KOLNU-479282 format. One line per 4 residues: for each residue x, y, z of N, C-alpha, C. Coordinates in steps of 0.1 Angstrom, whole numbers, plus 5000, padded with zeros to 4 digits. Last residue first. Layout:
<mitors>
X,Y,Z,X,Y,Z,X,Y,Z; ...
</mitors>
This chain:
<mitors>
7935,4409,3524,7918,4405,3518,7916,4410,3506; 7958,4412,3532,7953,4424,3532,7937,4422,3527; 7970,4389,3527,7971,4394,3541,7960,4405,3543; 7973,4384,3500,7963,4377,3508,7964,4381,3523
7990,4408,3492,7975,4408,3488,7968,4398,3498; 8013,4397,3503,8007,4409,3507,7993,4408,3506; 8016,4372,3486,8015,4371,3500,8007,4382,3506; 8018,4387,3461,8010,4380,3464,8004,4376,3477
8046,4396,3467,8033,4407,3465,8020,4398,3463; 8058,4374,3471,8056,4380,3483,8046,4391,3480; 8058,4362,3444,8051,4355,3454,8049,4364,3465; 8075,4382,3432,8060,4383,3431,8053,4374,3439
8099,4381,3446,8092,4392,3448,8076,4391,3445; 8118,4359,3442,8103,4355,3453,8097,4368,3455; 8138,4368,3429,8127,4359,3420,8118,4355,3429; 8152,4385,3444,8141,4389,3441,8135,4382,3433
8175,4368,3451,8164,4364,3460,8151,4373,3456; 8194,4377,3432,8185,4365,3428,8173,4362,3439; 8207,4397,3446,8197,4401,3435,8186,4388,3434; 8220,4382,3466,8215,4395,3468,8204,4400,3456
8214,4349,3462,8222,4360,3463,8215,4371,3467; 8209,4315,3469,8204,4327,3462,8212,4339,3468; 8211,4290,3485,8221,4296,3469,8218,4307,3465; 8182,4287,3496,8195,4282,3495,8199,4287,3483
8164,4311,3513,8165,4304,3501,8178,4301,3500; 8141,4316,3540,8156,4314,3538,8157,4305,3524; 8116,4332,3551,8121,4325,3541,8135,4326,3537; 8098,4340,3578,8110,4339,3573,8112,4327,3561
8074,4361,3593,8077,4349,3586,8089,4350,3581; 8068,4378,3624,8074,4376,3611,8075,4361,3605; 8059,4391,3648,8049,4390,3635,8054,4382,3622; 8082,4399,3664,8069,4385,3666,8061,4382,3656
8114,4399,3657,8100,4403,3652,8089,4393,3653; 8133,4381,3662,8130,4394,3672,8119,4400,3669; 8139,4361,3643,8138,4357,3657,8134,4370,3666; 8140,4378,3620,8131,4368,3622,8128,4361,3636
8163,4393,3627,8150,4400,3625,8137,4389,3625; 8184,4375,3623,8181,4381,3636,8168,4386,3635; 8179,4365,3597,8178,4354,3608,8174,4362,3621; 8187,4386,3583,8173,4379,3585,8169,4372,3594
8214,4385,3590,8207,4397,3594,8191,4392,3594; 8224,4364,3581,8224,4363,3594,8215,4376,3602; 8228,4366,3553,8215,4365,3558,8214,4361,3573; 8244,4398,3547,8244,4383,3547,8230,4379,3555
8244,4417,3523,8237,4417,3533,8233,4403,3540; 8265,4408,3506,8263,4423,3506,8254,4424,3520; 8264,4381,3499,8274,4387,3507,8273,4401,3510; 8240,4356,3500,8241,4369,3500,8252,4374,3509
8234,4328,3501,8246,4333,3494,8246,4345,3492; 8211,4325,3512,8221,4321,3518,8232,4324,3512; 8186,4352,3510,8193,4340,3504,8206,4338,3510; 8155,4362,3522,8169,4364,3522,8175,4350,3516
8124,4379,3535,8131,4368,3525,8145,4370,3524; 8097,4383,3556,8113,4384,3555,8119,4375,3547; 8067,4395,3562,8074,4385,3556,8089,4390,3552; 8044,4403,3587,8057,4407,3579,8063,4395,3576
8015,4418,3600,8021,4406,3593,8033,4410,3584; 8021,4446,3624,8018,4440,3611,8021,4425,3606; 8035,4452,3644,8022,4445,3646,8015,4438,3634; 8068,4458,3658,8059,4458,3645,8047,4449,3649
8085,4459,3677,8073,4464,3679,8063,4463,3667; 8111,4458,3666,8105,4445,3675,8090,4448,3679; 8118,4480,3658,8114,4472,3649,8107,4460,3654; 8118,4511,3671,8119,4497,3674,8113,4487,3665
8135,4540,3662,8123,4534,3665,8129,4520,3668; 8157,4552,3656,8148,4561,3662,8135,4552,3665; 8179,4537,3646,8169,4536,3638,8159,4547,3641; 8213,4548,3652,8200,4543,3657,8188,4545,3649
8235,4541,3622,8230,4551,3633,8216,4543,3641; 8239,4526,3602,8250,4524,3615,8247,4533,3625; 8224,4532,3583,8225,4520,3586,8232,4516,3598; 8230,4558,3580,8216,4557,3585,8216,4542,3589
8250,4557,3563,8253,4563,3575,8239,4558,3584; 8242,4547,3537,8252,4540,3547,8254,4544,3561; 8225,4572,3531,8218,4556,3533,8228,4549,3540; 8243,4589,3527,8233,4591,3540,8226,4578,3542
8259,4582,3508,8267,4584,3520,8255,4585,3530; 8239,4576,3488,8246,4567,3494,8252,4569,3506; 8230,4604,3485,8222,4593,3487,8229,4584,3495; 8256,4622,3479,8247,4622,3494,8238,4610,3493
8268,4620,3456,8267,4610,3463,8258,4609,3478; 8253,4642,3429,8264,4638,3437,8261,4626,3447; 8233,4645,3414,8239,4656,3420,8250,4652,3429; 8223,4622,3404,8229,4630,3393,8234,4643,3399
8221,4592,3414,8226,4605,3420,8231,4614,3410; 8209,4572,3399,8202,4578,3408,8207,4588,3416; 8229,4570,3380,8217,4575,3375,8207,4581,3384; 8251,4563,3391,8252,4575,3388,8236,4579,3383
8233,4536,3407,8243,4542,3407,8244,4556,3401; 8201,4525,3390,8212,4525,3401,8225,4533,3396; 8182,4520,3371,8180,4529,3383,8191,4531,3395; 8192,4504,3356,8187,4518,3348,8184,4526,3360
8197,4480,3367,8209,4486,3363,8203,4500,3357; 8170,4467,3373,8178,4474,3384,8191,4483,3379; 8163,4456,3350,8157,4471,3352,8166,4478,3364; 8168,4430,3353,8178,4438,3344,8174,4455,3349
8147,4417,3360,8151,4422,3370,8165,4431,3366; 8140,4403,3335,8133,4415,3340,8139,4424,3350; 8171,4392,3327,8157,4391,3329,8150,4403,3331; 8198,4397,3327,8193,4393,3315,8180,4390,3314
8201,4399,3355,8203,4411,3346,8198,4409,3332; 8202,4374,3366,8189,4382,3367,8191,4393,3361; 8228,4366,3365,8220,4360,3356,8207,4370,3354; 8241,4375,3383,8242,4381,3373,8234,4375,3363
8229,4358,3406,8228,4373,3408,8230,4381,3393; 8242,4336,3401,8227,4335,3399,8222,4348,3401; 8267,4340,3405,8264,4337,3393,8250,4338,3389; 8269,4367,3428,8270,4354,3424,8266,4353,3410
8287,4400,3430,8275,4391,3426,8279,4377,3424; 8306,4416,3444,8310,4404,3441,8297,4394,3442; 8304,4444,3443,8294,4436,3451,8294,4420,3449; 8327,4471,3444,8326,4455,3439,8317,4446,3447
8331,4501,3440,8325,4490,3449,8322,4479,3441; 8360,4520,3441,8351,4513,3434,8345,4501,3440; 8372,4551,3451,8370,4540,3451,8359,4533,3446; 8373,4577,3451,8376,4570,3436,8375,4557,3438
8367,4592,3472,8381,4592,3470,8385,4582,3459; 8343,4598,3478,8351,4609,3470,8364,4604,3466; 8338,4578,3497,8328,4582,3486,8334,4589,3475; 8355,4589,3518,8355,4572,3513,8349,4575,3500
8347,4611,3524,8361,4610,3522,8361,4595,3513; 8321,4605,3536,8322,4616,3526,8334,4610,3517; 8327,4593,3558,8320,4586,3545,8323,4592,3534; 8338,4609,3574,8347,4599,3569,8341,4591,3555
8317,4626,3581,8329,4632,3571,8338,4617,3567; 8299,4608,3593,8298,4612,3578,8310,4619,3571; 8316,4581,3611,8311,4595,3610,8308,4599,3594; 8324,4553,3611,8335,4564,3617,8328,4580,3615
8303,4540,3600,8306,4540,3613,8315,4550,3618; 8313,4546,3573,8300,4554,3578,8300,4551,3593; 8333,4528,3570,8335,4544,3570,8324,4552,3575; 8321,4505,3573,8330,4508,3584,8332,4525,3585
8308,4504,3550,8303,4506,3561,8309,4512,3573; 8327,4501,3530,8319,4513,3530,8310,4515,3544; 8343,4480,3536,8349,4495,3537,8338,4505,3539; 8324,4461,3535,8328,4462,3550,8336,4478,3549
8315,4463,3510,8309,4466,3520,8314,4471,3532; 8341,4451,3498,8335,4468,3496,8326,4471,3505; 8341,4425,3509,8353,4433,3513,8349,4448,3510; 8308,4414,3520,8320,4413,3509,8329,4426,3513
8301,4400,3550,8298,4408,3544,8312,4411,3531; 8304,4381,3572,8302,4376,3560,8301,4386,3549; 8297,4403,3598,8304,4391,3598,8295,4385,3582; 8288,4428,3610,8297,4429,3597,8299,4414,3592
8273,4418,3633,8266,4426,3623,8273,4425,3609; 8267,4396,3651,8278,4400,3644,8275,4406,3632; 8240,4397,3671,8245,4397,3658,8258,4401,3657; 8237,4404,3700,8236,4388,3695,8240,4387,3681
8215,4430,3693,8221,4421,3701,8223,4408,3699; 8218,4452,3670,8212,4441,3673,8222,4432,3683; 8229,4479,3662,8231,4475,3678,8223,4461,3680; 8218,4483,3638,8235,4480,3641,8238,4475,3654
8192,4462,3628,8197,4474,3634,8212,4470,3638; 8196,4445,3596,8192,4445,3608,8199,4456,3616; 8181,4450,3563,8195,4449,3574,8189,4448,3587; 8169,4424,3539,8168,4437,3548,8181,4435,3558
8163,4408,3516,8176,4412,3520,8177,4423,3530; 8133,4420,3513,8142,4410,3507,8154,4416,3512; 8098,4421,3529,8113,4427,3527,8121,4416,3519; 8068,4432,3535,8074,4422,3531,8088,4427,3527
8040,4441,3556,8052,4444,3551,8062,4431,3544; 8005,4451,3561,8016,4439,3559,8027,4447,3552; 7991,4473,3568,7983,4461,3568,7993,4449,3566; 7995,4504,3590,8001,4492,3578,7998,4478,3581
7984,4518,3607,7980,4521,3592,7987,4509,3582; 7993,4514,3632,7980,4507,3628,7977,4510,3613; 8023,4521,3629,8020,4508,3631,8005,4503,3625; 8046,4537,3617,8030,4540,3616,8020,4529,3616
8069,4526,3630,8062,4538,3634,8048,4542,3630; 8070,4502,3619,8071,4501,3635,8067,4516,3638; 8070,4505,3591,8061,4496,3598,8059,4497,3615; 8093,4519,3589,8081,4527,3586,8071,4518,3592
8111,4502,3596,8111,4513,3604,8096,4518,3601; 8106,4481,3575,8105,4479,3587,8102,4491,3597; 8115,4500,3552,8101,4495,3552,8099,4491,3567; 8142,4503,3558,8132,4515,3559,8121,4510,3561
8151,4477,3555,8150,4480,3567,8143,4493,3569; 8145,4475,3527,8139,4466,3534,8136,4471,3549; 8165,4492,3515,8150,4495,3518,8141,4487,3526; 8189,4475,3514,8184,4486,3527,8172,4493,3525
8168,4452,3500,8180,4455,3503,8179,4464,3516; 8133,4465,3493,8146,4456,3488,8160,4462,3495; 8101,4463,3506,8115,4469,3505,8123,4460,3501; 8067,4472,3509,8076,4464,3503,8088,4470,3501
8037,4477,3528,8051,4479,3527,8058,4468,3518; 8005,4489,3527,8011,4478,3530,8028,4483,3524; 7978,4509,3541,7988,4506,3531,7994,4493,3536; 7954,4534,3552,7960,4522,3553,7966,4518,3539
7950,4564,3539,7951,4558,3551,7956,4547,3557; 7958,4589,3517,7960,4576,3518,7960,4571,3532; 7962,4614,3504,7950,4609,3508,7948,4591,3513; 7985,4626,3498,7979,4616,3487,7965,4610,3492
7993,4635,3521,7990,4644,3509,7983,4640,3500; 8000,4613,3536,7987,4622,3538,7983,4632,3530; 8019,4601,3522,8006,4594,3522,7996,4603,3528; 8040,4620,3524,8033,4617,3511,8017,4611,3513
8042,4622,3551,8036,4635,3543,8032,4629,3531; 8050,4596,3558,8038,4600,3563,8032,4614,3556; 8076,4600,3546,8067,4587,3539,8053,4593,3545; 8090,4613,3564,8087,4619,3552,8076,4611,3543
8090,4597,3585,8082,4609,3588,8081,4614,3573; 8106,4578,3577,8094,4573,3576,8084,4586,3580; 8130,4591,3575,8123,4589,3563,8112,4582,3565; 8131,4594,3605,8129,4606,3597,8126,4604,3582
8137,4567,3609,8124,4571,3616,8122,4587,3608; 8161,4564,3597,8151,4554,3592,8137,4562,3599; 8176,4597,3592,8174,4582,3600,8164,4574,3595; 8201,4621,3582,8186,4612,3583,8190,4599,3589
8223,4635,3581,8221,4630,3594,8206,4621,3592; 8213,4654,3551,8222,4648,3560,8220,4644,3576; 8193,4652,3529,8190,4657,3543,8202,4648,3550; 8188,4666,3493,8197,4658,3506,8190,4659,3519
8158,4664,3478,8168,4670,3483,8175,4663,3492; 8153,4644,3450,8149,4647,3465,8160,4654,3470; 8154,4632,3424,8150,4648,3425,8147,4652,3440; 8180,4610,3430,8171,4616,3422,8167,4631,3422
8189,4614,3465,8187,4603,3453,8177,4611,3445; 8185,4627,3487,8199,4628,3481,8198,4619,3471; 8160,4611,3503,8168,4622,3503,8181,4620,3497; 8146,4586,3482,8148,4591,3493,8159,4601,3491
8121,4590,3458,8135,4588,3460,8138,4594,3474; 8092,4567,3467,8099,4584,3464,8110,4582,3465; 8058,4554,3459,8072,4555,3463,8078,4568,3464; 8032,4533,3454,8036,4547,3460,8052,4545,3462
8010,4518,3432,8024,4517,3439,8025,4530,3442; 7984,4497,3439,7983,4511,3433,8001,4511,3441; 7970,4465,3426,7982,4474,3434,7981,4488,3430; 7956,4444,3416,7949,4455,3421,7959,4464,3430
7966,4421,3408,7966,4421,3421,7958,4434,3426; 7970,4427,3382,7960,4417,3382,7956,4416,3397; 7992,4447,3385,7976,4451,3378,7967,4441,3382; 8011,4434,3397,8004,4445,3404,7991,4447,3397
8020,4420,3375,8014,4413,3388,8007,4421,3395; 8030,4438,3359,8019,4431,3355,8013,4422,3367; 8050,4452,3379,8040,4459,3374,8028,4449,3368; 8072,4441,3383,8062,4437,3393,8049,4444,3388
8093,4452,3372,8091,4438,3368,8079,4433,3380; 8093,4479,3383,8085,4475,3368,8084,4461,3368; 8088,4491,3411,8094,4480,3406,8088,4477,3392; 8089,4528,3414,8083,4515,3417,8089,4502,3408
8114,4551,3419,8109,4545,3410,8102,4530,3414; 8139,4559,3431,8127,4554,3440,8114,4548,3431; 8173,4547,3425,8160,4556,3423,8148,4551,3430; 8198,4534,3446,8190,4535,3435,8180,4547,3436
8223,4519,3458,8222,4532,3456,8212,4532,3443; 8200,4506,3478,8210,4514,3478,8220,4509,3466; 8164,4502,3471,8178,4499,3476,8188,4509,3476; 8132,4517,3480,8142,4513,3472,8156,4508,3477
8099,4509,3494,8113,4514,3498,8125,4507,3488; 8068,4512,3480,8082,4506,3476,8092,4513,3484; 8037,4508,3493,8049,4516,3493,8060,4508,3492; 8007,4501,3479,8018,4494,3485,8029,4505,3481
7973,4504,3483,7985,4511,3479,7996,4503,3487; 7948,4485,3465,7958,4486,3476,7968,4492,3473; 7923,4505,3446,7933,4497,3449,7941,4497,3463; 7907,4523,3453,7898,4510,3452,7913,4499,3454
7914,4548,3448,7916,4543,3461,7909,4527,3462; 7929,4565,3428,7923,4552,3426,7924,4544,3441; 7947,4585,3426,7933,4588,3431,7925,4576,3430; 7971,4574,3405,7966,4585,3412,7950,4585,3414
7989,4549,3403,7974,4549,3399,7969,4561,3407; 8015,4552,3409,8012,4545,3397,7995,4547,3394; 8033,4578,3420,8021,4571,3421,8015,4566,3407; 8065,4591,3433,8058,4583,3423,8044,4576,3427
8084,4623,3443,8077,4609,3443,8069,4603,3434; 8108,4639,3459,8104,4634,3444,8095,4620,3448; 8109,4663,3481,8109,4650,3480,8102,4644,3467; 8126,4693,3491,8115,4685,3483,8117,4670,3482
8124,4710,3523,8129,4699,3513,8117,4696,3502; 8112,4726,3541,8116,4733,3527,8122,4723,3518; 8101,4715,3562,8114,4720,3565,8119,4723,3552; 8078,4704,3553,8077,4712,3563,8090,4720,3562
8082,4696,3517,8082,4691,3533,8084,4703,3541; 8065,4693,3489,8073,4700,3497,8072,4698,3511; 8067,4667,3464,8062,4670,3477,8070,4682,3482; 8065,4663,3429,8070,4671,3441,8063,4675,3452
8056,4633,3412,8052,4647,3423,8061,4649,3431; 8045,4616,3385,8057,4619,3395,8055,4632,3400; 8021,4589,3378,8024,4605,3382,8036,4608,3388; 8020,4566,3352,8028,4570,3365,8028,4584,3367
</mitors>
């Protein structure tokens, strides 16, 4: 795994990852990480990625890991950062995969980088804040409501919330908790303080980006899109997946009964196989 510091036009550093540097024969799949995580590609999918011929590309979003914070960043500005990564590495077309909030960043990237995107798969993606007909907060756990209401009140309010000593309770389901005893226990190694050594800018700006205009229209995505959600998800309720599936013209929707926010990742390997099928 190559770790690369990309210097952006505005002087920021974006810390990136490339699992097969220079191997253009593999399909480049860009991984967009969840909140609050590092951007390192998903280790539980490495074995499948090898036999499927995948080259993982990813980066720590601004404010996470080794990437410079960028207050006010949006889905669209993160897609612009991705463009720099891809162009620097000489990658033309690629696929996208995103988990949780990272699913929304993947969708935004697909909307902006249209013809370069061969396929996109997401797990528990968040719908746009202004999604017509969607009760955006309905069904969210209490900690999520508090965090996102603070973000909606502005970045200063979100900073106060994150520095108040409040503890986030994800209210994981039993199936979610069981996942940490298996390969996806990897999530624990890339989360929380491990992802934010320099303070909470990453989670602050992620949550703020979820309640800002995306700067693009996900309903214009032309690439084949797979949306995966669980009915027991209280962090990003499945109503978000239902709205996205109804409004993205190329979307396939998988709704899995009784799966929560983490346990939905039991369908990550089949989704990677689906990406490979779409790209030939």
